[in-house]
SERO-4910 file (N, C-alpha, C, O; in steps of 0.05 Angstrom, whole numbers):
BEGIN
 pado doro    nc1    nc2    nc3   cac1   cac2   cac3    cc1    cc2    cc3    oc1    oc2    oc3
  Met    A   1750   2040   1456   1744   2014   1445   1749   1991   1464   1770   1990   1477
  Thr    A   1730   1973   1466   1732   1950   1483   1750   1929   1470   1745   1920   1447
  Thr    A   1770   1921   1484   1788   1900   1473   1788   1877   1492   1777   1878   1514
  Leu    A   1801   1856   1483   1805   1832   1501   1821   1840   1527   1815   1832   1549
  Lys    A   1841   1856   1523   1858   1865   1546   1841   1883   1565   1843   1879   1589
  Ser    A   1826   1902   1553   1810   1919   1571   1790   1902   1587   1785   1907   1611
  Leu    A   1777   1882   1575   1759   1865   1588   1772   1849   1610   1761   1845   1632
  Tyr    A   1797   1840   1604   1813   1825   1623   1820   1842   1648   1819   1832   1670
  Leu    A   1826   1868   1643   1834   1884   1665   1809   1897   1679   1808   1898   1703
  Asp    A   1790   1907   1663   1769   1925   1675   1740   1914   1672   1721   1927   1680
  Gly    A   1737   1891   1661   1710   1880   1658   1698   1875   1685   1711   1878   1706
  Ser    A   1673   1866   1685   1658   1861   1711   1673   1841   1728   1671   1843   1753
  Asn    A   1687   1823   1717   1704   1804   1732   1734   1808   1726   1749   1789   1728
  Gly    A   1742   1833   1719   1768   1837   1710   1788   1837   1733   1782   1836   1757
  Leu    A   1813   1837   1725   1836   1833   1743   1837   1857   1763   1841   1853   1787
  Asn    A   1835   1881   1753   1836   1904   1770   1816   1904   1793   1823   1910   1816
  Gly    A   1791   1896   1786   1771   1894   1807   1777   1872   1826   1773   1876   1850
  Lys    A   1787   1849   1817   1793   1827   1836   1816   1836   1855   1815   1829   1879
  Leu    A   1836   1851   1845   1857   1859   1862   1849   1880   1882   1859   1881   1904
  Leu    A   1830   1897   1874   1820   1917   1893   1804   1902   1914   1805   1909   1938
  Thr    A   1788   1882   1906   1774   1867   1926   1793   1853   1946   1788   1852   1970
  Ala    A   1814   1841   1935   1833   1827   1953   1845   1847   1972   1847   1841   1996
  Phe    A   1854   1871   1962   1864   1891   1980   1845   1898   2003   1853   1900   2026
  Glu    A   1819   1901   1995   1799   1910   2016   1796   1887   2036   1792   1892   2059
  Leu    A   1796   1862   2027   1792   1839   2046   1816   1838   2064   1814   1830   2087
  Gly    A   1840   1844   2053   1865   1845   2071   1863   1866   2092   1870   1862   2115
  Arg    A   1854   1889   2083   1850   1912   2102   1831   1903   2125   1837   1908   2148
  Arg    A   1809   1890   2117   1789   1882   2137   1798   1858   2153   1784   1850   2171
  Phe    A   1820   1846   2146   1832   1825   2163   1839   1836   2191   1839   1821   2211
  Ile    A   1846   1862   2192   1854   1875   2216   1835   1897   2226   1829   1900   2249
  Leu    A   1826   1913   2207   1810   1937   2213   1781   1931   2210   1773   1913   2195
  Pro    A   1764   1947   2223   1734   1944   2219   1727   1950   2189   1740   1964   2175
  Gln    A   1705   1938   2181   1695   1944   2154   1688   1973   2152   1696   1986   2132
  Tyr    A   1674   1983   2171   1667   2011   2171   1679   2025   2195   1677   2016   2217
  Gln    A   1691   2049   2190   1703   2064   2211   1695   2094   2210   1698   2107   2190
  Asp    A   1683   2103   2231   1675   2131   2234   1659   2141   2211   1665   2162   2199
  Ile    A   1638   2126   2204   1620   2135   2181   1599   2153   2193   1584   2147   2212
  Ala    A   1597   2177   2180   1577   2196   2190   1549   2188   2181   1545   2181   2158
  Leu    A   1529   2190   2199   1501   2187   2192   1493   2210   2174   1498   2233   2181
  Glu    A   1480   2204   2153   1474   2226   2133   1448   2240   2141   1444   2263   2133
  Asp    A   1430   2227   2156   1404   2238   2159   1400   2248   2188   1418   2247   2205
  Ala    A   1376   2257   2192   1369   2269   2217   1370   2250   2241   1364   2226   2237
  Val    A   1376   2259   2264   1376   2243   2289   1356   2256   2308   1360   2279   2315
  Asn    A   1336   2242   2317   1318   2252   2337   1325   2239   2364   1330   2215   2365
  Val    A   1326   2256   2385   1334   2245   2411   1312   2251   2432   1304   2274   2434
  Ser    A   1304   2231   2446   1286   2235   2469   1304   2236   2494   1318   2217   2500
  Thr    A   1302   2259   2508   1319   2262   2532   1305   2250   2556   1317   2250   2578
  Thr    A   1281   2241   2554   1267   2228   2575   1270   2198   2576   1264   2185   2596
  Ser    A   1281   2188   2555   1286   2158   2553   1312   2154   2539   1318   2169   2520
  Pro    A   1329   2135   2547   1354   2132   2534   1353   2119   2507   1362   2097   2503
  Met    A   1341   2133   2489   1337   2123   2462   1344   2144   2441   1338   2168   2445
  Phe    A   1357   2135   2420   1359   2152   2395   1339   2140   2375   1333   2116   2375
  Thr    A   1328   2158   2359   1314   2150   2336   1330   2158   2311   1337   2182   2308
  Ile    A   1337   2138   2295   1356   2145   2273   1343   2141   2246   1334   2120   2240
  Gln    A   1343   2161   2230   1334   2159   2202   1360   2151   2187   1376   2167   2180
  Asn    A   1363   2125   2182   1389   2114   2173   1390   2110   2143   1409   2098   2133
  Ser    A   1370   2120   2127   1369   2113   2099   1392   2123   2083   1398   2112   2062
  Gly    A   1405   2145   2091   1427   2156   2076   1454   2144   2083   1474   2153   2071
  Ser    A   1456   2126   2102   1481   2116   2112   1491   2094   2093   1476   2084   2077
  Asn    A   1517   2088   2095   1530   2068   2078   1519   2041   2082   1520   2026   2063
  Ala    A   1509   2034   2106   1500   2007   2111   1483   2009   2136   1484   2028   2150
  Ser    A   1468   1987   2141   1453   1985   2165   1473   1984   2189   1494   1972   2187
  Ile    A   1465   1996   2211   1481   1994   2235   1472   1968   2250   1448   1965   2257
  Leu    A   1491   1949   2254   1483   1923   2264   1491   1919   2293   1506   1936   2304
  Ser    A   1482   1899   2305   1489   1892   2333   1519   1890   2335   1533   1877   2318
  Gly    A   1529   1903   2356   1559   1902   2360   1572   1927   2349   1595   1932   2356
  Tyr    A   1559   1942   2332   1571   1966   2322   1575   1988   2345   1561   1987   2365
  Thr    A   1593   2006   2342   1598   2027   2361   1588   2053   2349   1593   2059   2325
  Val    A   1573   2068   2364   1563   2095   2355   1576   2115   2374   1576   2113   2398
  Lys    A   1588   2135   2361   1599   2157   2376   1584   2183   2372   1574   2189   2350
  Tyr    A   1582   2199   2393   1570   2226   2390   1581   2244   2411   1592   2235   2431
  Leu    A   1577   2270   2407   1586   2290   2427   1562   2297   2444   1541   2304   2434
  Asp    A   1566   2295   2470   1545   2303   2489   1557   2322   2508   1573   2315   2526
  Gly    A   1549   2348   2505   1559   2369   2520   1590   2373   2518   1603   2379   2537
  Gly    A   1600   2368   2494   1628   2372   2490   1645   2347   2496   1669   2346   2490
  Thr    A   1633   2326   2507   1647   2301   2513   1638   2279   2493   1615   2275   2489
  Glu    A   1659   2266   2481   1651   2243   2463   1644   2220   2479   1658   2211   2497
  Lys    A   1619   2209   2471   1609   2184   2482   1611   2163   2461   1606   2168   2438
  Ala    A   1617   2138   2470   1617   2116   2452   1599   2095   2463   1602   2086   2486
  Leu    A   1580   2086   2448   1560   2066   2456   1560   2042   2437   1566   2045   2413
  Thr    A   1554   2019   2449   1553   1995   2432   1523   1989   2425   1507   1988   2443
  Val    A   1517   1985   2401   1490   1979   2392   1483   1950   2399   1497   1931   2392
  Ala    A   1460   1947   2413   1451   1921   2422   1436   1906   2399   1434   1882   2399
  Gly    A   1424   1921   2381   1408   1908   2360   1410   1925   2335   1419   1948   2335
  Pro    A   1402   1912   2313   1405   1927   2287   1389   1953   2286   1367   1955   2298
  Val    A   1399   1972   2271   1385   1997   2268   1379   2001   2239   1398   2002   2223
  Val    A   1355   2002   2232   1346   2007   2205   1332   2034   2205   1330   2047   2226
  Ala    A   1324   2044   2181   1312   2070   2179   1289   2074   2198   1270   2059   2198
  Gly    A   1292   2095   2214   1270   2103   2232   1267   2086   2257   1247   2089   2271
  Ser    A   1287   2068   2263   1284   2051   2286   1300   2062   2309   1315   2081   2306
  Thr    A   1297   2050   2332   1309   2060   2356   1329   2039   2368   1326   2015   2361
  Phe    A   1348   2047   2384   1363   2029   2399   1369   2041   2426   1371   2066   2429
  Asp    A   1373   2024   2446   1376   2032   2473   1406   2039   2477   1424   2022   2474
  Thr    A   1410   2065   2484   1438   2075   2488   1448   2070   2517   1471   2075   2524
  Thr    A   1430   2061   2534   1435   2056   2563   1440   2082   2578   1436   2083   2602
  Val    A   1448   2103   2565   1451   2129   2579   1439   2150   2561   1446   2154   2538
  Ala    A   1419   2164   2573   1405   2186   2558   1425   2209   2555   1438   2216   2574
  Pro    A   1425   2221   2531   1442   2246   2527   1432   2268   2543   1408   2269   2548
  Ser    A   1450   2286   2552   1441   2308   2569   1428   2330   2554   1414   2347   2565
  Ala    A   1432   2330   2528   1420   2351   2511   1414   2339   2483   1426   2319   2475
  Ala    A   1395   2352   2470   1386   2342   2444   1411   2344   2425   1428   2361   2426
  Leu    A   1411   2324   2407   1432   2323   2388   1421   2335   2361   1398   2332   2355
  Thr    A   1439   2347   2346   1431   2356   2320   1434   2335   2298   1447   2314   2303
  Gly    A   1423   2339   2276   1426   2319   2254   1456   2316   2246   1472   2334   2250
  Lys    A   1462   2293   2235   1489   2287   2227   1509   2287   2249   1533   2290   2244
  Ala    A   1500   2284   2274   1519   2286   2297   1531   2260   2304   1550   2259   2320
  Leu    A   1521   2238   2293   1531   2212   2301   1549   2201   2279   1547   2206   2256
  Arg    A   1568   2184   2289   1585   2169   2271   1585   2140   2281   1582   2135   2305
  Tyr    A   1588   2121   2263   1588   2094   2273   1611   2077   2260   1621   2084   2238
  Ser    A   1618   2056   2274   1640   2038   2266   1631   2009   2271   1617   2002   2290
  Ser    A   1639   1992   2252   1633   1963   2257   1654   1951   2275   1675   1964   2279
  Pro    A   1649   1927   2287   1669   1916   2305   1694   1906   2290   1694   1903   2266
  Arg    A   1715   1902   2306   1738   1890   2295   1732   1861   2286   1714   1848   2298
  Pro    A   1745   1851   2266   1741   1823   2259   1754   1803   2279   1771   1811   2294
  Ser    A   1744   1779   2278   1756   1759   2296   1785   1753   2291   1799   1744   2309
  Thr    A   1794   1758   2267   1822   1754   2259   1840   1773   2275   1862   1766   2283
  Tyr    A   1830   1797   2279   1845   1817   2295   1848   1807   2324   1869   1808   2336
  Thr    A   1826   1795   2334   1828   1785   2362   1848   1762   2363   1864   1762   2382
  Ser    A   1849   1744   2344   1869   1722   2343   1897   1733   2341   1915   1722   2354
  Leu    A   1902   1753   2326   1927   1765   2324   1936   1778   2350   1959   1776   2358
  Leu    A   1917   1793   2362   1923   1806   2387   1931   1785   2408   1949   1790   2424
  Gln    A   1916   1763   2409   1923   1742   2428   1952   1731   2425   1966   1726   2444
  Gly    A   1959   1728   2399   1987   1718   2394   2007   1739   2402   2028   1731   2413
  Leu    A   2003   1764   2397   2020   1786   2405   2022   1788   2435   2044   1792   2446
  Thr    A   2000   1785   2448   2000   1786   2478   2015   1763   2490   2031   1767   2508
  Ala    A   2012   1740   2479   2026   1716   2490   2057   1720   2485   2073   1714   2503
  Ala    A   2065   1729   2462   2093   1733   2456   2106   1754   2474   2128   1752   2483
  Ala    A   2090   1776   2480   2100   1796   2498   2103   1786   2525   2123   1792   2538
  Ala    A   2084   1770   2536   2085   1758   2561   2109   1739   2565   2121   1737   2587
  Ala    A   2117   1726   2542   2140   1708   2542   2166   1722   2538   2187   1709   2538
  Gly    A   2164   1749   2534   2189   1764   2530   2202   1761   2502   2226   1766   2499
  Lys    A   2186   1751   2483   2197   1747   2455   2196   1772   2439   2177   1787   2440
  Ser    A   2218   1776   2423   2219   1799   2406   2218   1791   2376   2212   1807   2359
  Val    A   2225   1766   2371   2224   1754   2345   2205   1730   2346   2212   1711   2360
  Phe    A   2183   1730   2333   2164   1708   2336   2145   1708   2311   2144   1727   2295
  Ser    A   2129   1687   2309   2109   1685   2288   2081   1679   2299   2078   1665   2319
  Val    A   2062   1690   2286   2034   1685   2293   2020   1677   2268   2022   1691   2248
  Thr    A   2005   1656   2268   1991   1648   2244   1961   1651   2251   1951   1642   2272
  Val    A   1946   1663   2233   1917   1669   2236   1904   1657   2211   1911   1663   2189
  Leu    A   1884   1640   2216   1870   1627   2194   1853   1648   2179   1843   1667   2190
  Thr    A   1850   1642   2153   1833   1660   2137   1815   1643   2119   1822   1621   2111
  Ser    A   1791   1654   2112   1773   1641   2094   1767   1659   2070   1747   1654   2056
  Asp    A   1784   1679   2065   1779   1698   2045   1790   1688   2017   1814   1691   2011
  Asn    A   1772   1677   2001   1779   1667   1975   1806   1651   1975   1825   1657   1960
  Thr    A   1805   1631   1992   1831   1616   1995   1841   1603   1969   1865   1599   1966
  Ser    A   1824   1596   1951   1833   1583   1926   1849   1603   1910   1869   1595   1898
  Tyr    A   1842   1628   1910   1857   1649   1896   1884   1654   1912   1906   1656   1900
  Leu    A   1881   1656   1939   1905   1660   1955   1926   1639   1951   1950   1645   1951
  Arg    A   1918   1614   1949   1937   1591   1946   1952   1592   1920   1973   1579   1918
  Leu    A   1943   1607   1900   1957   1609   1876   1983   1626   1879   2001   1625   1863
  Lys    A   1984   1640   1902   2008   1656   1909   2018   1675   1887   2042   1677   1882
  Gly    A   1998   1689   1875   2004   1707   1854   1996   1735   1860   1998   1743   1884
  Asn    A   1987   1751   1842   1980   1779   1846   1956   1782   1866   1955   1802   1880
  Tyr    A   1938   1763   1866   1916   1765   1885   1926   1764   1913   1918   1781   1929
  Met    A   1943   1745   1919   1956   1743   1946   1971   1769   1952   1969   1779   1975
  Asn    A   1985   1778   1933   2001   1803   1938   1983   1826   1945   1989   1842   1963
  Ala    A   1960   1829   1931   1943   1852   1937   1929   1848   1964   1923   1867   1978
  Tyr    A   1924   1822   1972   1912   1816   1998   1932   1824   2019   1925   1837   2039
  Phe    A   1957   1816   2016   1978   1823   2035   1981   1854   2037   1985   1864   2059
  Ala    A   1980   1868   2014   1982   1896   2014   1961   1909   2031   1966   1929   2045
  Gly    A   1936   1898   2030   1915   1909   2048   1921   1903   2077   1915   1919   2094
  Ile    A   1933   1880   2084   1941   1874   2111   1963   1892   2121   1963   1903   2143
  Tyr    A   1983   1896   2104   2004   1915   2110   1994   1943   2115   2003   1956   2134
  Tyr    A   1976   1951   2098   1963   1978   2103   1951   1979   2131   1955   1998   2146
  Ala    A   1934   1959   2137   1921   1959   2163   1941   1958   2186   1937   1972   2206
  Leu    A   1962   1942   2184   1982   1940   2205   1997   1968   2208   2004   1975   2231
  Asp    A   2001   1982   2186   2012   2008   2188   1995   2027   2204   2005   2044   2219
  Gln    A   1968   2024   2200   1949   2040   2216   1952   2034   2247   1945   2050   2264
  Glu    A   1961   2009   2252   1964   2000   2280   1993   2006   2291   1999   1998   2313
  Gly    A   2010   2020   2275   2036   2026   2284   2056   2004   2280   2078   2005   2292
  Ile    A   2049   1984   2264   2068   1963   2258   2077   1964   2228   2060   1963   2210
  Phe    A   2103   1967   2224   2112   1975   2198   2124   1951   2183   2141   1937   2194
  Asn    A   2116   1948   2157   2124   1924   2144   2153   1923   2134   2164   1902   2129
  Thr    A   2165   1947   2133   2193   1946   2123   2212   1931   2141   2231   1920   2131
  Tyr    A   2208   1932   2167   2226   1918   2186   2214   1906   2209   2228   1892   2224
  Glu    A   2188   1910   2215   2175   1898   2239   2159   1873   2234   2155   1857   2252
  Val    A   2149   1871   2210   2133   1847   2203   2136   1839   2174   2139   1857   2157
  Ser    A   2135   1814   2168   2133   1804   2141   2111   1783   2140   2107   1769   2160
  Leu    A   2097   1780   2117   2075   1761   2116   2083   1738   2098   2099   1740   2079
  Ala    A   2071   1715   2104   2074   1692   2086   2047   1676   2088   2033   1678   2108
  Leu    A   2042   1661   2067   2017   1644   2067   2024   1616   2077   2043   1603   2067
  Asp    A   2009   1608   2096   2013   1582   2108   1993   1562   2095   1969   1562   2101
  Thr    A   2003   1545   2077   1987   1525   2063   1997   1497   2070   1999   1479   2052
  Ser    A   2005   1494   2095   2018   1468   2103   1999   1444   2103   2008   1421   2103
  Asp    A   1972   1450   2102   1954   1428   2098   1933   1435   2077   1931   1459   2070
  Asn    A   1917   1417   2069   1898   1421   2048   1871   1432   2057   1854   1438   2040
  Thr    A   1866   1434   2083   1840   1441   2094   1839   1469   2105   1817   1481   2106
  Thr    A   1862   1480   2113   1862   1508   2124   1882   1525   2110   1902   1515   2100
  Thr    A   1877   1550   2109   1897   1569   2098   1901   1591   2118   1882   1603   2128
  Gly    A   1926   1597   2125   1933   1617   2145   1950   1639   2135   1964   1635   2115
  Val    A   1949   1661   2148   1968   1683   2142   1988   1682   2166   1981   1684   2189
  Met    A   2014   1679   2158   2035   1678   2179   2047   1706   2181   2057   1717   2161
  Phe    A   2046   1717   2205   2057   1743   2212   2084   1737   2225   2085   1726   2247
  Asn    A   2106   1745   2213   2132   1741   2224   2142   1768   2234   2150   1786   2219
  Phe    A   2142   1771   2261   2148   1796   2274   2177   1798   2283   2189   1778   2291
  Thr    A   2189   1821   2281   2214   1827   2292   2213   1853   2307   2215   1875   2294
  Phe    A   2211   1853   2333   2210   1877   2348   2235   1880   2365   2235   1877   2389
  Thr    A   2258   1885   2352   2283   1890   2365   2292   1919   2361   2290   1930   2340
  Tyr    A   2301   1930   2383   2308   1959   2382   2336   1961   2393   2343   1948   2413
  Ser    A   2352   1978   2380   2379   1982   2389   2386   2012   2389   2408   2020   2395
***
């Protein structure tokens, strides 16, 4: 039976869906949107020209400029950056022709890291160069800032996604990093990463 509470939690704009969205946005604050997604359809390879022809209709999303495509070529993993969008049946220049024909479903693709990852990396690099073990880095966000500024469950789910991503990067939230929302002005919203890298 549909009730007011079930609609509040699970409706098309329900709380559970909003929190799941917040978690995913937080994860994508650090990690690529798509990671190692297998191409579902056949891959045709011309060994006389450094091109793949990809039947991409079964994949999760179009492969866009800047995405990385990985494949095995003679037992060696190759990673190539896509110069232009790949849609069903289109080609892209791999710059290096594979030495042997690839079989279907041999390729996997990943989207690029977000710019927020680059900003965080720059802050970490600067702190390391300065010999700091306890420091903060603030990275601006544009992810539903009006919801984040309420500092409620939406923000908590967003932070949970960021913590998950940081854990994948070997940074652990229990003692190496804590997050806070920087709302010190009315025009920008930032995520403050408070790092503690002390070892005894």
